[in-house]
Backbone as a chain_set.jsonl record, in Angstrom:
{"seq": "XXXXXXXXXXXXXXXXXXXXXXXXXXXXXXXXXXXXXXXXXXXXXXXXXXXXXXXXXXXXXXXXXXXXXXXXXXXXXXXXXXXXXX", "coords": {"N": [[126.988, 125.818, 82.451], [128.654, 122.624, 82.709], [131.103, 120.729, 80.792], [130.142, 118.213, 80.249], [127.835, 115.627, 79.041], [124.441, 116.569, 78.659], [122.002, 115.147, 80.549], [119.393, 115.259, 81.454], [116.837, 116.108, 83.907], [116.34, 115.639, 87.436], [114.108, 114.905, 90.138], [113.745, 115.602, 93.569], [112.334, 113.538, 96.01], [109.851, 113.49, 98.703], [111.221, 112.277, 100.768], [113.809, 112.92, 100.357], [115.093, 111.532, 98.354], [116.449, 110.738, 95.123], [115.867, 109.767, 91.742], [117.814, 108.249, 89.366], [117.786, 108.856, 85.929], [117.081, 106.363, 83.416], [118.769, 106.5, 81.165], [121.132, 107.548, 82.215], [121.825, 105.604, 84.124], [122.247, 103.421, 82.429], [124.367, 104.351, 80.794], [126.444, 104.617, 82.681], [126.581, 102.07, 83.606], [125.227, 101.375, 85.966], [123.926, 99.411, 88.492], [121.282, 97.967, 90.531], [122.036, 98.253, 93.968], [124.646, 99.111, 93.615], [127.236, 101.35, 94.691], [127.48, 104.879, 95.114], [129.479, 107.822, 94.987], [129.337, 111.029, 96.344], [130.3, 114.315, 95.739], [130.656, 117.551, 96.97], [131.104, 120.553, 95.376], [133.031, 123.654, 95.44], [131.402, 125.614, 94.26], [128.853, 124.939, 94.965], [127.802, 122.98, 93.316], [127.282, 119.521, 92.535], [129.082, 116.442, 92.236], [128.483, 113.242, 91.132], [129.63, 110.051, 91.394], [130.214, 106.773, 90.248], [131.125, 104.329, 92.516], [133.881, 102.093, 92.646], [133.446, 98.539, 92.7], [134.341, 95.957, 95.109], [135.323, 93.788, 93.692], [136.032, 95.0, 91.244], [138.105, 96.666, 92.137], [139.91, 94.717, 93.091], [140.394, 93.302, 90.688], [141.763, 95.266, 89.282], [144.073, 95.47, 90.781], [145.35, 93.051, 90.395], [148.236, 91.764, 89.041], [149.709, 93.989, 89.647], [151.097, 93.397, 91.868], [153.809, 91.423, 92.713], [154.589, 88.115, 93.593], [156.52, 85.798, 95.513], [157.486, 82.623, 94.157], [155.412, 82.5, 92.366], [152.796, 82.467, 93.474], [149.26, 81.946, 93.592], [147.268, 84.763, 93.391], [145.143, 85.939, 95.894], [142.428, 87.68, 97.522], [143.039, 87.623, 100.281], [145.789, 87.064, 100.336], [146.804, 89.334, 99.035], [146.046, 91.267, 100.913], [147.629, 90.462, 103.091], [150.206, 90.878, 102.087], [150.093, 93.606, 101.633], [149.674, 94.673, 104.257], [152.016, 93.817, 105.453], [153.931, 95.318, 104.154], [153.489, 97.907, 104.975]], "CA": [[126.944, 124.375, 82.607], [129.939, 122.003, 82.427], [131.375, 120.204, 79.464], [129.599, 116.872, 80.101], [126.575, 115.451, 78.331], [123.223, 116.897, 79.399], [121.275, 113.887, 80.633], [118.045, 115.443, 81.96], [116.65, 116.616, 85.265], [115.752, 114.715, 88.405], [113.355, 115.573, 91.192], [113.924, 115.033, 94.899], [111.026, 113.241, 96.602], [109.634, 114.002, 100.064], [112.18, 111.65, 101.682], [115.149, 113.344, 99.981], [115.673, 110.607, 97.386], [116.322, 111.063, 93.707], [115.955, 108.618, 90.864], [118.622, 108.534, 88.189], [117.137, 108.403, 84.697], [117.632, 105.122, 82.863], [119.881, 106.82, 80.257], [122.336, 107.718, 83.034], [122.172, 104.294, 84.689], [122.784, 102.589, 81.351], [125.665, 104.886, 80.366], [127.43, 104.36, 83.732], [126.466, 100.655, 84.0], [124.815, 101.345, 87.368], [122.981, 98.345, 88.806], [120.779, 98.041, 91.907], [123.022, 97.866, 94.98], [125.917, 99.802, 93.397], [127.501, 102.498, 95.562], [127.851, 106.116, 94.447], [130.164, 108.802, 95.813], [128.872, 112.378, 96.043], [131.252, 115.348, 96.127], [130.135, 118.918, 96.872], [132.118, 121.469, 94.851], [132.971, 125.003, 96.037], [130.321, 126.418, 93.68], [127.621, 124.267, 95.387], [127.373, 121.924, 92.408], [127.69, 118.216, 93.046], [129.531, 115.398, 91.323], [128.111, 111.899, 91.573], [130.513, 109.127, 90.693], [130.039, 105.374, 90.616], [132.255, 103.798, 93.276], [134.228, 100.755, 92.164], [133.129, 97.421, 93.581], [135.531, 95.274, 95.619], [135.832, 92.965, 92.594], [136.714, 95.883, 90.295], [139.364, 97.08, 92.762], [140.778, 93.543, 93.093], [140.798, 93.025, 89.307], [142.747, 96.271, 88.884], [145.316, 95.218, 91.51], [145.997, 91.84, 89.905], [149.332, 92.103, 88.148], [150.502, 95.069, 90.24], [151.867, 92.841, 92.982], [154.477, 90.166, 92.393], [154.749, 87.269, 94.776], [157.498, 84.732, 95.303], [157.004, 81.296, 93.768], [154.218, 82.624, 91.516], [151.593, 82.086, 94.204], [148.008, 82.468, 93.052], [146.818, 85.895, 94.194], [143.797, 85.946, 96.463], [142.278, 88.899, 98.33], [143.71, 87.447, 101.566], [147.233, 87.184, 100.112], [147.075, 90.748, 98.768], [145.937, 91.985, 102.186], [148.782, 90.139, 103.937], [151.363, 91.56, 101.497], [149.873, 95.052, 101.844], [149.907, 95.019, 105.659], [153.423, 93.538, 105.74], [154.751, 96.389, 103.555], [153.076, 99.233, 105.459]], "C": [[128.277, 123.783, 82.163], [130.02, 121.43, 81.026], [130.762, 118.829, 79.232], [128.31, 116.842, 79.296], [125.418, 115.863, 79.221], [122.344, 115.66, 79.378], [119.876, 114.05, 81.203], [118.036, 115.983, 83.372], [116.072, 115.516, 86.138], [115.045, 115.538, 89.468], [113.586, 114.839, 92.502], [112.539, 114.75, 95.483], [110.963, 113.711, 98.052], [110.598, 113.392, 101.091], [113.626, 111.994, 101.316], [115.821, 112.45, 98.953], [115.534, 111.156, 95.97], [116.453, 109.77, 92.915], [116.771, 109.014, 89.648], [117.888, 108.028, 86.954], [117.838, 107.18, 84.11], [118.793, 105.389, 81.914], [121.195, 106.937, 81.031], [122.782, 106.373, 83.587], [122.786, 103.392, 83.625], [124.177, 103.042, 80.939], [126.762, 104.555, 81.373], [127.423, 102.917, 84.226], [126.131, 100.519, 85.48], [123.712, 100.309, 87.544], [122.442, 98.538, 90.222], [121.83, 97.514, 92.887], [124.381, 98.515, 94.785], [126.017, 100.992, 94.337], [127.913, 103.69, 94.709], [128.529, 107.026, 95.454], [129.701, 110.183, 95.377], [129.891, 113.37, 96.59], [130.572, 116.703, 95.937], [131.29, 119.825, 96.458], [131.968, 122.84, 95.497], [131.832, 125.869, 95.498], [128.926, 125.84, 93.983], [127.037, 123.329, 94.341], [127.835, 120.604, 93.015], [128.17, 117.34, 91.901], [129.075, 114.085, 91.934], [128.908, 110.932, 90.72], [130.233, 107.711, 91.169], [131.297, 104.904, 91.334], [132.595, 102.416, 92.743], [133.85, 99.691, 93.192], [134.435, 96.804, 94.086], [136.156, 94.423, 94.516], [136.576, 93.826, 91.579], [138.062, 96.352, 90.843], [140.362, 95.922, 92.724], [141.297, 93.261, 91.684], [141.859, 94.011, 88.835], [144.09, 96.033, 89.578], [146.071, 94.0, 90.992], [147.04, 92.239, 88.87], [150.214, 93.213, 88.691], [151.419, 94.55, 91.329], [152.515, 91.543, 92.508], [154.696, 89.399, 93.688], [155.809, 86.214, 94.479], [156.801, 83.43, 94.923], [155.713, 81.343, 92.944], [152.952, 82.108, 92.202], [150.363, 82.668, 93.519], [147.511, 83.58, 93.975], [145.375, 85.71, 94.635], [143.651, 87.255, 97.233], [143.024, 88.804, 99.664], [145.225, 87.617, 101.421], [147.61, 88.636, 99.845], [147.032, 91.546, 100.065], [147.16, 91.702, 103.064], [150.046, 90.825, 103.413], [151.27, 93.051, 101.795], [150.219, 95.436, 103.286], [151.356, 94.789, 106.053], [154.311, 94.677, 105.258], [154.387, 97.787, 104.045], [154.002, 99.753, 106.51]], "O": [[128.964, 124.372, 81.328], [129.131, 121.62, 80.196], [130.847, 118.313, 78.118], [127.766, 117.88, 78.919], [125.407, 115.545, 80.41], [121.978, 115.175, 78.307], [119.209, 113.039, 81.424], [119.08, 116.275, 83.955], [115.411, 114.594, 85.659], [115.347, 116.714, 89.669], [113.618, 113.609, 92.541], [111.666, 115.618, 95.457], [111.931, 114.273, 98.564], [110.766, 113.947, 102.177], [114.561, 111.436, 101.889], [117.017, 112.6, 98.705], [114.626, 111.931, 95.667], [117.072, 108.807, 93.366], [116.459, 109.997, 88.975], [117.417, 106.891, 86.937], [119.041, 106.994, 84.291], [119.723, 104.584, 81.855], [122.241, 106.485, 80.565], [123.964, 106.033, 83.533], [123.748, 102.676, 83.901], [125.071, 102.216, 80.755], [127.887, 104.246, 80.981], [128.16, 102.569, 85.148], [126.677, 99.658, 86.17], [122.701, 100.327, 86.84], [123.081, 99.207, 91.034], [122.433, 96.465, 92.662], [125.205, 98.48, 95.699], [125.005, 101.572, 94.731], [128.609, 103.535, 93.705], [128.194, 107.008, 96.638], [129.671, 110.482, 94.183], [130.297, 113.285, 97.749], [129.988, 116.974, 94.888], [132.329, 119.858, 97.117], [130.911, 123.162, 96.039], [131.348, 126.759, 96.197], [127.944, 126.207, 93.338], [125.883, 122.92, 94.465], [128.683, 120.585, 93.906], [127.73, 117.474, 90.76], [129.265, 113.85, 93.128], [128.869, 110.983, 89.49], [130.036, 107.48, 92.362], [132.405, 105.061, 90.822], [131.694, 101.642, 92.419], [133.928, 99.92, 94.399], [135.508, 97.092, 93.555], [137.38, 94.344, 94.413], [137.64, 93.432, 91.1], [139.044, 96.426, 90.105], [141.525, 96.116, 92.368], [142.488, 93.012, 91.496], [142.755, 93.644, 88.076], [145.137, 96.362, 89.02], [147.291, 93.92, 91.13], [146.741, 92.976, 87.93], [151.352, 93.369, 88.247], [152.41, 95.194, 91.673], [151.84, 90.669, 91.965], [154.956, 89.984, 94.739], [155.975, 85.791, 93.335], [155.665, 83.178, 95.325], [155.005, 80.342, 92.838], [152.144, 81.405, 91.595], [150.42, 83.751, 92.938], [147.352, 83.378, 95.179], [144.504, 85.367, 93.836], [144.657, 87.881, 97.567], [143.582, 89.797, 100.129], [145.869, 88.233, 102.269], [148.616, 89.123, 100.362], [147.883, 92.405, 100.295], [147.672, 92.613, 103.714], [150.865, 91.301, 104.199], [152.261, 93.679, 102.167], [150.957, 96.393, 103.52], [151.877, 95.504, 106.909], [155.331, 94.973, 105.88], [154.948, 98.766, 103.552], [153.799, 100.854, 107.023]]}, "num_chains": 1, "name": "protein.A"}
């Protein structure tokens, strides 16, 4: 077993769904509607990772881009700068 915390077992239901135990959801701050990314490893184990929300991605980008005249950054402005520099 890996080096992470052992958080319990889950069972797959008849429709292929699994329920994450509340301890895991609380530790990862997972809320209803959050997206998760699943990666299959070469040893047939899986990694499940919480995907960042659009707001989390935007919040992380703020400060990384400088704009002339100290314009207030908006998602639209970031997108226009990004596409202009591609």
